[in-house]
MITOR-282791 format. One record per residue (C-alpha): chain; x, y, z. Coordinates in pm, 1 decimal, padded with zeros to 6 digits. Each point is the difference from the previous one (the first is absolute). Layout:
% residues N
> A X Y Z
...
//
This chain:
% residues 504
> A -03410.8 -09516.6 -06086.2
> A 00096.9 00096.6 00357.7
> A -00155.6 00262.3 00224.4
> A 00056.4 00125.2 00345.0
> A -00297.1 00146.3 00194.1
> A -00317.9 -00064.8 -00192.7
> A -00193.3 00275.6 00172.0
> A 00080.5 00368.5 00007.4
> A -00173.3 00331.2 00038.8
> A -00023.5 00215.7 -00315.8
> A 00034.8 00313.7 00210.5
> A 00305.5 00185.9 -00132.2
> A 00101.3 -00310.7 -00199.1
> A 00213.3 00000.0 -00310.5
> A 00072.0 -00282.0 -00249.4
> A 00282.3 -00052.5 -00248.6
> A 00010.5 -00270.6 -00267.0
> A 00323.9 -00098.0 -00173.5
> A -00055.1 -00213.3 -00312.9
> A 00350.6 -00139.4 -00043.3
> A 00140.1 -00245.0 -00254.4
> A 00030.2 -00275.8 00262.6
> A -00258.3 00075.1 00273.0
> A -00291.6 00227.4 00051.3
> A 00003.0 00178.1 00339.0
> A -00245.9 00207.7 00188.5
> A 00065.8 00174.9 00331.0
> A -00259.1 00182.1 00205.5
> A 00114.7 00259.5 00247.8
> A -00185.7 00212.5 00255.9
> A 00104.4 00349.0 00104.4
> A 00012.1 00004.2 00373.7
> A 00062.1 00365.2 00089.4
> A 00331.2 00067.7 -00172.3
> A 00100.7 -00366.5 -00032.8
> A -00069.7 -00240.4 -00284.2
> A -00096.8 -00337.9 00133.0
> A -00001.5 -00297.4 -00236.6
> A -00316.0 -00198.2 00073.2
> A -00011.3 -00248.1 -00293.1
> A 00222.3 -00146.4 -00271.4
> A -00105.6 -00222.2 -00288.2
> A 00228.2 -00178.7 -00245.6
> A -00066.7 -00230.6 -00287.7
> A 00288.4 -00151.7 -00209.2
> A -00178.8 00059.6 -00329.3
> A 00329.1 -00004.8 -00203.5
> A -00147.1 00223.9 -00265.9
> A 00340.2 00025.0 -00173.7
> A 00005.9 -00365.3 -00086.9
> A -00319.2 00049.4 -00200.8
> A 00148.6 00271.7 -00223.6
> A 00021.7 -00144.3 -00354.4
> A 00256.6 00101.9 -00274.4
> A -00265.1 00215.9 -00162.8
> A -00062.5 00175.2 00333.2
> A -00344.9 -00156.1 00047.2
> A -00081.3 -00174.2 00328.8
> A -00060.3 -00363.4 00031.4
> A -00373.7 -00059.6 00071.7
> A 00067.0 -00236.6 00290.1
> A 00228.7 00256.4 00176.0
> A -00243.2 00285.6 -00084.3
> A -00286.4 -00186.5 00165.2
> A 00213.9 -00076.5 00306.1
> A 00078.8 00372.2 00027.6
> A -00362.3 00103.2 -00035.0
> A -00117.3 -00240.8 00267.6
> A 00263.6 00145.1 00235.5
> A -00121.9 00355.8 -00072.4
> A -00356.1 -00096.4 00065.6
> A 00109.1 -00114.4 00349.9
> A 00198.3 00323.6 00048.3
> A -00315.0 00191.9 -00117.8
> A -00209.3 -00156.5 00271.2
> A 00254.4 00107.1 00262.3
> A -00016.8 00367.9 -00121.6
> A -00366.7 00037.0 00065.7
> A -00070.4 00274.5 00246.0
> A 00323.7 00182.0 -00060.1
> A -00059.0 00339.0 -00171.3
> A 00121.0 -00006.7 -00362.1
> A 00225.6 00304.7 00054.5
> A 00193.7 -00207.8 00253.8
> A 00074.3 -00284.0 -00235.9
> A 00276.3 -00016.0 -00256.0
> A 00084.1 -00295.1 -00224.5
> A 00305.2 -00007.9 -00229.2
> A 00134.3 -00239.7 -00262.5
> A 00372.2 -00040.3 -00059.0
> A 00229.9 -00169.9 -00252.9
> A -00223.1 -00273.2 -00150.0
> A -00303.4 00225.2 00003.4
> A 00210.7 00257.2 -00192.7
> A 00076.0 -00253.3 -00266.7
> A -00339.1 -00160.6 -00063.8
> A -00120.2 00092.3 -00344.8
> A -00353.2 -00114.2 -00057.3
> A -00184.9 00326.2 -00066.4
> A -00065.3 00050.0 00366.0
> A -00220.7 -00310.1 00037.9
> A 00175.7 -00141.7 00304.8
> A 00024.7 00336.6 00169.4
> A -00372.1 00060.1 -00040.1
> A -00077.9 -00345.1 00133.9
> A 00234.2 00050.7 00289.3
> A -00155.2 00338.0 00092.9
> A -00344.3 -00156.5 -00015.8
> A 00105.8 -00290.8 00218.6
> A 00167.1 00233.6 00258.7
> A -00273.7 00262.5 -00017.1
> A 00258.5 00277.6 -00022.3
> A 00216.9 00168.0 -00266.0
> A 00353.5 -00145.8 -00036.8
> A 00287.2 00236.3 -00082.2
> A 00281.7 -00133.6 -00212.0
> A 00308.4 00170.0 00138.0
> A 00339.7 00044.9 -00162.0
> A 00316.7 -00163.3 00128.9
> A 00127.6 00329.8 00131.8
> A -00322.7 00064.6 00183.5
> A 00006.0 -00356.5 00139.5
> A 00361.1 00069.2 00125.1
> A -00106.7 00326.0 00169.8
> A -00287.0 -00175.1 00183.7
> A 00218.6 -00287.1 00104.9
> A 00246.9 00245.8 00152.7
> A -00277.3 00185.3 00177.6
> A -00126.1 -00329.3 00158.0
> A 00349.1 -00116.6 00094.7
> A 00100.5 00339.6 00146.9
> A -00306.2 00004.6 00230.0
> A 00107.1 -00332.5 00135.7
> A 00356.8 00101.6 00085.5
> A 00126.8 00185.2 00306.0
> A 00033.0 00368.1 -00053.8
> A 00336.0 00098.6 -00143.0
> A 00169.5 00196.4 -00271.4
> A 00237.5 -00262.3 -00135.3
> A 00004.7 -00069.9 -00377.0
> A -00193.6 -00309.9 -00082.5
> A 00001.3 -00243.3 -00278.5
> A -00345.9 -00168.6 -00028.9
> A -00057.9 -00304.5 -00221.0
> A -00329.6 -00163.0 -00067.8
> A -00006.2 -00318.3 -00208.9
> A -00351.4 -00060.5 -00135.5
> A -00129.8 -00263.4 -00238.7
> A 00077.1 00187.3 -00320.7
> A 00215.2 00294.6 00094.4
> A 00255.7 00112.5 00257.0
> A -00005.7 00352.0 00137.9
> A 00319.5 00156.9 00121.1
> A -00017.3 00335.3 00192.1
> A 00247.5 00231.3 00172.6
> A -00150.8 00213.2 00266.7
> A 00062.2 00191.1 00320.8
> A -00248.3 00019.9 00282.8
> A -00348.2 00009.0 -00146.4
> A 00106.2 00133.8 -00334.2
> A 00074.0 -00232.5 -00294.9
> A 00261.5 00115.4 -00251.3
> A 00141.9 -00195.4 -00288.7
> A -00219.7 -00291.4 -00091.3
> A -00015.9 -00258.4 -00287.4
> A -00221.8 -00293.9 -00087.6
> A 00185.2 -00295.1 -00150.4
> A -00166.7 -00254.1 -00223.5
> A 00061.4 -00309.2 00208.6
> A -00178.4 -00170.4 00290.5
> A -00045.5 -00337.1 00166.0
> A -00276.2 -00114.8 -00238.1
> A 00157.3 00129.6 -00321.7
> A 00346.7 -00132.0 00091.6
> A -00137.5 -00339.2 00105.2
> A -00192.0 -00034.4 -00331.2
> A 00301.4 00113.2 -00201.3
> A 00280.6 -00201.3 00165.2
> A -00163.9 -00277.2 00198.4
> A -00302.2 -00076.8 -00220.9
> A 00053.1 -00379.2 00013.9
> A 00053.9 00011.0 00375.3
> A 00365.2 -00111.3 -00004.6
> A 00249.3 00188.1 00212.7
> A 00369.1 -00048.0 -00074.1
> A 00318.2 00197.5 00063.9
> A -00011.8 00102.5 -00371.6
> A -00364.5 00109.9 -00004.9
> A 00047.5 00195.3 00328.4
> A 00310.9 00167.7 -00132.6
> A -00180.4 00081.8 -00331.6
> A -00293.2 00149.5 00185.5
> A 00225.6 00212.3 00220.5
> A 00188.7 00124.9 -00312.2
> A -00329.7 00086.2 -00174.2
> A -00109.6 00189.9 00316.0
> A 00342.4 00178.3 00013.6
> A -00045.2 00115.6 -00358.5
> A -00322.9 00167.4 00098.0
> A 00169.7 00178.3 00290.1
> A 00304.9 00103.8 -00197.7
> A -00145.3 00324.4 -00159.4
> A -00074.6 00137.3 00349.0
> A 00269.7 -00167.3 00211.6
> A 00214.0 00311.3 00041.5
> A -00301.0 00195.6 00132.8
> A -00071.2 -00250.1 00276.0
> A 00336.7 -00146.2 00101.2
> A 00114.7 -00007.3 00358.8
> A 00143.9 00349.3 -00005.4
> A -00345.6 00160.0 -00028.8
> A -00171.9 -00148.3 00310.5
> A 00058.4 -00096.3 00361.8
> A -00266.6 -00263.8 00049.2
> A -00160.9 -00256.0 -00230.5
> A -00359.1 -00090.7 00057.9
> A -00203.8 -00271.9 -00180.1
> A -00376.9 -00034.9 -00023.3
> A -00259.4 -00218.4 -00180.0
> A -00088.7 -00365.7 00027.7
> A 00311.9 -00129.8 -00176.4
> A 00247.3 00165.7 00234.1
> A -00212.3 -00074.7 00312.8
> A -00015.5 -00369.4 -00106.9
> A 00378.2 -00006.7 -00040.4
> A 00037.6 00160.2 00344.2
> A -00224.6 -00270.6 00148.0
> A 00203.3 -00282.4 -00154.7
> A 00345.1 00129.3 00094.0
> A -00121.0 00067.2 00353.6
> A -00172.6 -00334.0 00044.1
> A 00311.5 -00178.1 -00122.1
> A 00234.1 00191.2 00226.9
> A 00187.1 00175.5 -00281.0
> A -00078.3 00350.9 00111.6
> A -00144.0 00125.6 00329.3
> A -00131.8 00332.1 -00137.8
> A -00080.1 00094.9 -00354.5
> A 00177.7 -00145.9 -00303.7
> A 00376.9 -00018.5 -00045.0
> A 00215.8 -00069.7 -00303.7
> A 00131.2 -00314.2 00182.8
> A -00350.0 -00132.4 00073.7
> A -00105.9 00054.3 -00358.0
> A 00293.9 -00207.7 -00122.0
> A -00101.4 -00283.0 00232.2
> A -00354.2 00024.4 -00121.7
> A 00102.6 -00029.7 -00364.5
> A 00202.1 -00311.0 00080.1
> A -00307.2 -00157.8 00162.6
> A -00216.7 00075.7 -00305.5
> A 00259.1 -00145.0 -00238.8
> A 00030.9 -00308.3 00221.1
> A -00380.2 -00044.7 -00013.8
> A 00027.6 -00004.1 -00382.6
> A -00369.1 00066.6 -00066.1
> A -00268.3 00233.0 00110.0
> A -00221.0 -00280.6 00118.0
> A 00285.2 -00136.7 00224.2
> A 00069.3 00326.3 00185.0
> A -00037.6 -00078.0 00373.0
> A 00101.6 00305.2 00207.4
> A -00109.9 00094.2 00350.3
> A -00185.7 00330.5 -00011.7
> A -00116.0 -00025.5 -00360.9
> A -00376.9 00000.2 -00071.2
> A -00123.1 -00245.0 -00263.1
> A -00153.3 00265.2 -00219.6
> A 00335.9 00183.1 -00019.8
> A 00192.3 -00306.4 -00125.7
> A -00078.7 00029.1 -00377.2
> A 00151.7 00346.7 -00023.1
> A 00260.4 -00015.9 00274.5
> A 00307.7 -00082.0 -00209.8
> A -00068.4 00293.1 -00229.5
> A -00025.4 00231.4 00292.4
> A 00321.2 -00120.1 00160.1
> A 00182.0 00051.4 -00329.5
> A -00126.7 00359.5 -00031.3
> A 00096.3 00088.6 00360.5
> A 00338.0 -00168.7 -00036.9
> A 00079.3 00205.1 -00305.9
> A -00105.4 00326.2 00174.9
> A 00233.5 -00094.0 00302.2
> A 00289.4 -00063.3 -00239.8
> A -00060.3 00293.7 -00231.5
> A -00056.3 00265.4 00273.7
> A 00249.0 -00139.4 00248.3
> A -00259.9 -00069.8 00269.7
> A 00128.8 -00196.3 00295.4
> A -00303.0 00012.3 00220.4
> A -00364.9 00095.2 -00050.2
> A -00258.8 00090.6 00255.4
> A -00348.5 -00133.1 -00089.6
> A -00316.6 00214.3 00032.7
> A -00345.7 -00147.3 00044.5
> A -00147.0 00309.7 -00163.7
> A -00011.9 00070.8 -00368.3
> A -00219.6 00129.3 -00281.7
> A -00336.1 -00056.0 00157.4
> A 00101.9 00174.6 00323.3
> A 00128.9 00287.9 -00208.9
> A -00342.2 00018.3 -00165.1
> A -00166.8 00014.1 00343.9
> A 00220.5 00279.7 00130.7
> A -00055.8 00195.9 -00322.7
> A -00377.9 -00046.0 00034.6
> A 00021.1 00150.8 00350.3
> A 00198.1 00285.6 -00147.1
> A -00279.3 00059.8 -00252.8
> A -00260.9 00011.8 00273.1
> A 00212.5 00258.9 00187.0
> A 00059.8 00204.5 -00311.6
> A 00365.5 -00110.9 -00010.8
> A -00025.5 -00109.0 -00363.1
> A 00347.4 -00057.8 -00156.7
> A -00157.7 00067.0 -00338.1
> A -00040.1 00369.8 00090.2
> A 00370.6 00023.5 00063.5
> A 00066.1 -00172.6 -00333.5
> A -00217.1 00252.5 -00181.8
> A 00177.3 00290.6 00169.4
> A 00338.1 -00142.6 -00092.4
> A -00105.5 -00048.3 -00366.5
> A -00124.5 00361.3 -00013.7
> A 00333.0 00133.2 00124.3
> A 00202.5 -00231.8 -00226.1
> A -00180.2 00108.6 -00313.1
> A -00030.5 00367.6 00089.8
> A -00380.6 00019.9 00020.3
> A -00153.4 00350.3 00036.0
> A -00130.1 -00055.2 00349.4
> A -00232.2 00301.9 00015.0
> A -00166.6 -00106.7 -00329.6
> A -00040.0 -00354.8 00122.1
> A -00161.1 00120.2 00321.0
> A -00244.7 00216.0 -00192.9
> A -00106.3 -00293.1 -00214.8
> A -00026.5 -00231.2 00297.8
> A -00223.7 00238.2 00198.2
> A -00239.7 00036.3 -00293.1
> A -00001.3 -00377.6 -00067.5
> A -00067.9 -00073.7 00367.7
> A -00294.5 00239.0 -00001.2
> A -00137.5 -00155.2 -00320.2
> A 00031.3 -00349.4 00145.6
> A -00194.3 00096.5 00317.8
> A -00294.4 00099.3 -00222.7
> A -00025.1 -00321.9 -00202.7
> A 00153.6 -00260.8 00225.2
> A -00328.3 -00141.8 00115.7
> A -00166.7 -00000.4 -00343.9
> A 00303.4 -00164.5 -00152.2
> A 00073.7 -00240.1 00288.4
> A 00342.0 00153.6 00060.7
> A -00040.5 00054.6 00376.6
> A 00301.7 -00208.1 00107.0
> A 00299.2 00187.8 00121.4
> A 00225.7 -00188.4 -00242.3
> A -00165.8 00176.5 -00293.4
> A 00064.4 00335.5 00155.9
> A 00364.2 -00093.9 00057.0
> A 00055.3 -00118.5 -00353.3
> A -00161.6 00305.9 -00150.2
> A 00204.9 00230.3 00225.4
> A 00328.6 -00179.1 -00088.4
> A -00083.7 00021.1 -00373.4
> A -00049.9 00374.0 00042.5
> A 00338.7 00034.6 00170.4
> A 00178.3 -00194.2 -00273.3
> A -00190.8 00077.5 -00318.2
> A 00278.2 00225.6 -00128.3
> A 00308.1 -00212.6 00072.4
> A 00033.4 -00075.7 -00373.0
> A 00089.9 00371.0 -00057.3
> A 00351.5 -00082.8 00124.8
> A 00047.7 -00203.4 -00325.3
> A -00194.2 00204.8 -00257.0
> A -00303.7 00219.9 -00030.5
> A -00111.0 -00190.6 -00308.1
> A -00206.0 -00297.2 00115.3
> A 00101.8 00058.0 00365.4
> A -00305.5 -00186.7 00123.6
> A 00134.7 -00313.9 -00168.6
> A 00350.3 00054.8 00141.1
> A -00146.2 00034.7 00342.6
> A -00208.0 -00309.0 -00031.5
> A 00295.4 -00203.3 -00117.8
> A 00202.0 00116.5 00304.0
> A -00270.7 -00093.9 00240.8
> A -00070.2 -00329.7 -00159.5
> A 00362.1 -00109.6 00011.9
> A 00168.6 00180.1 00294.3
> A 00070.1 -00158.0 00335.3
> A -00282.8 00159.2 00206.2
> A 00023.4 -00128.7 00365.8
> A -00338.1 -00076.9 00143.8
> A -00184.0 -00033.4 -00336.3
> A -00116.9 -00333.1 -00134.8
> A 00012.0 -00071.7 -00371.7
> A -00371.1 00068.8 -00049.2
> A 00031.2 00322.9 00196.9
> A 00302.1 00107.9 -00211.8
> A -00198.0 -00079.9 -00315.8
> A -00296.2 00200.0 00129.5
> A 00220.9 00302.4 00080.2
> A 00157.9 -00029.6 -00347.9
> A -00337.0 -00022.4 -00172.7
> A -00123.2 00310.7 00179.9
> A 00306.0 00201.2 -00103.2
> A -00009.5 -00133.6 -00353.5
> A -00356.6 00111.9 -00049.3
> A 00007.3 00334.7 00180.8
> A 00016.7 00192.6 -00323.6
> A -00062.6 -00026.4 -00379.1
> A -00192.4 -00299.2 -00136.2
> A -00141.8 -00258.2 00246.2
> A 00178.7 -00328.3 -00066.1
> A -00153.7 -00337.6 00091.5
> A 00319.4 -00206.4 -00009.2
> A 00133.6 00106.7 00344.8
> A -00339.9 -00092.2 00151.5
> A -00006.0 -00339.5 -00166.3
> A 00328.6 -00087.7 00173.6
> A -00167.4 00040.9 00343.5
> A -00183.5 -00271.6 00196.2
> A -00370.0 00005.2 -00069.1
> A -00091.7 00147.6 00337.9
> A 00223.0 00306.2 -00064.3
> A -00100.1 00087.9 -00355.8
> A -00320.4 00187.2 00066.5
> A 00126.8 00189.6 00313.8
> A 00315.0 00103.5 -00188.3
> A -00203.9 00125.4 -00297.4
> A -00219.7 00219.0 00227.5
> A 00287.8 00131.1 00207.8
> A 00178.3 00085.4 -00327.0
> A -00297.5 00227.5 -00091.0
> A 00042.6 00189.8 00329.4
> A 00375.2 00035.0 -00058.7
> A -00050.2 00122.1 -00354.3
> A -00258.7 00267.0 00108.9
> A 00227.0 00116.1 00280.5
> A 00303.7 00029.6 -00227.7
> A -00216.1 00187.7 -00263.7
> A -00122.2 00254.0 00253.4
> A 00354.8 00075.7 00109.3
> A 00157.4 -00001.3 -00344.2
> A 00088.9 00369.8 00037.4
> A 00214.3 -00085.8 00306.1
> A -00128.2 00312.0 00170.9
> A 00019.3 00017.2 00381.2
> A -00340.0 00173.9 00003.7
> A -00272.1 -00213.3 00150.6
> A -00267.4 -00143.8 -00226.7
> A -00371.4 00078.0 00045.4
> A -00227.2 -00239.5 00186.4
> A -00150.3 -00240.4 -00246.1
> A -00191.7 -00320.9 00032.3
> A 00019.5 -00341.3 -00163.1
> A -00310.3 -00207.2 -00023.9
> A -00076.3 -00346.0 -00130.5
> A -00292.6 00076.6 -00236.1
> A -00261.2 -00277.2 -00008.7
> A 00244.9 -00275.2 -00099.3
> A 00333.8 -00090.4 00155.5
> A 00200.3 00096.9 -00304.0
> A -00170.6 00330.4 -00056.1
> A 00176.2 00294.7 00160.7
> A -00101.5 00356.1 00033.5
> A 00243.9 00281.9 00106.5
> A -00157.9 00316.3 00127.9
> A 00176.0 00339.5 00024.9
> A -00115.4 00336.0 00145.3
> A -00211.1 00211.8 -00239.7
> A 00186.5 00149.4 -00288.5
> A 00339.8 -00145.4 00122.8
> A 00052.1 -00200.5 -00319.9
> A -00098.1 00299.7 -00212.6
> A 00280.6 00185.2 00167.0
> A 00242.2 -00294.0 -00059.9
> A -00044.2 -00100.5 -00361.6
> A 00319.5 -00203.3 -00001.9
> A -00127.7 -00220.1 00277.2
> A -00325.1 -00044.5 -00184.3
> A 00179.7 -00101.8 -00310.4
> A 00213.3 -00250.4 00200.1
> A -00317.1 -00147.4 00161.7
> A -00154.9 -00044.0 -00345.8
> A 00299.8 -00189.4 -00114.4
> A 00013.4 -00199.7 00324.0
> A -00369.4 -00098.7 -00055.0
> A 00103.6 -00142.6 -00332.2
> A 00292.1 -00197.5 00152.6
> A -00221.2 -00139.9 00280.2
> A -00272.9 -00100.4 -00242.0
> A 00243.2 -00241.4 -00152.2
> A 00052.9 -00153.9 00347.5
> A -00381.2 -00036.8 00050.2
> A -00032.6 00302.5 00227.5
> A -00250.9 00277.5 -00086.4
> A 00116.3 00341.7 00126.7
> A -00236.6 00301.9 00016.5
> A 00083.9 00345.5 00132.5
//
């Protein structure tokens, strides 16, 4: 594991952790006035992807190697506020199927929650990082990031990503598949390139040379290829199609992974280098790339810039929610009424329920804004339709657990309280989601008449025990609103099945 400056100040510091299929990375940045200064970088070639078994379990030796790395990363995070840390897992972490055992161990070792992000979200963050490292300009860009288990392709302009796809191939997966015995021949290299080209084929027309003006590569694989072609004098700047051809010939001549001797190639990159070269070569051929600029910034830098955006209330998730509301024709006035009430309720119980973090308020507010999106499909069971949309849509800025949490809130905002959506969440999100759901349900109930008239002042109190709630209304108000009383009685029955006692 390598590190730059071992000492840093935690004042205005941010940390991003990228748990990739080949390497684990951590970068620490410090906000100096309006400029982000990178003060530390850590990298460990864990090669998590090579430990993924056919049944999607993780080899214990590789798992232990990963956990030891995360413990070291965890030590480095001490002193940095939790809200300024974000850790994400990518392709291999998405595939591990062990009932969450490795993820729980990883979070314990790191001392911080780990978000498993989708391929599309990974691509968006890659573009964000790369774009911040490029000179300002409005040309259309093709950005390619070859990871250990997946390859992200993005079209964008300026700071805005557009079309993006995540392809199921990377330097680790391709090396395991096509060069598992270590031998490199003309036939195996051609076969590997053909297999990679087949992965690109469904999206080739979307990303061919007519759609962009500059190609930019990021990630360890492309940076390693750049280092080699430059060190050997095949390309002065970036990677060219001609330099890639010379590189392939050198690998074939070496004949075996263990015999690769190339200036500029680090020893830990050698086992997965041939697979990475095959993937990039196929992308050059399929998309008619002649020259590629290489960026030193990628996913982890994108995470850092997004963290800074969160701290400045420039949260891309808010724009995503607004866009979803417009797309599905949400009644904005009704959503705002529900959100105002839910926010007021949360302020009354946040301390007692340990929901004081701003993230809980954000998630509750977004659920209020989107709780009726399922109405665009059908009124019958619209809460289920809305939950399905939120669980499966491409929601820029949201991690998989966050999407699942939002979907669970919307699923349970009416009718019977279902446990299944909560069980699909990480352990640390299950109780907060259940409690936030109660607030959403009460807010929706109180505005069921969809009247623009303001509701009376009422209070919400945690009565004696955390799961006992009491709602208080002005004297005689419920007597004058028998329908609301009847709905609250029914709601008390629904919540009792969720372990919540409601009194009013």
